[in-house]
C-alpha positions, 0 to 999 in steps of 0.5 A: 629083569626084562626091559618092559618090567624095568620100564614099568618100574621106572614109570612108577617111580616117575609117577610117584615123584610127579605126585609128590611134586604136586603135593600128594602124600604117598601112603603105599606103593604096590600095595597087595591084597592076595593077587590084587595090587594097587600101584600107588595109594596117595592122599591129598586134600582129604582124598584117598587117591588110588593111582594106576600107572601105565607105562608104555614105550610108545603111544603109537598103537594105543595110549597107555590108559587104553590098556586098562580093561574092565577086569583090571578096573574090577580088580582095582576097585576090589583091592581099594575096597579092601584097602579102605576097610583095612586102614579104616578110611572114612573120607572121599576116594577117587581113582586116577590113571597116570600114563607114562611114556619115555621121551629121550632120557625123561618121561612124559605124563 
């Protein structure tokens, strides 16, 4: 596996643990619908929270969340719509972004 893929996987695991520490229930990780994917689907306080995780080795040139294009947003919304239909979700839904940057042996959110 390429180092950038490993870094992305490590960032997603760190983000999941971060959300758990904040009291979120992780419902699905890397949930797919066709070619669309949701990084993390969680629930907290009656909200369905769709989380896009962006991990970058540095924020020198661009902050990780700046890498989320309009096309990516459209794909996330479409995948979330399918998720909501499949699991018959009737509550509120929100979309969050977690940016993860390594700092030594740890990560910074």
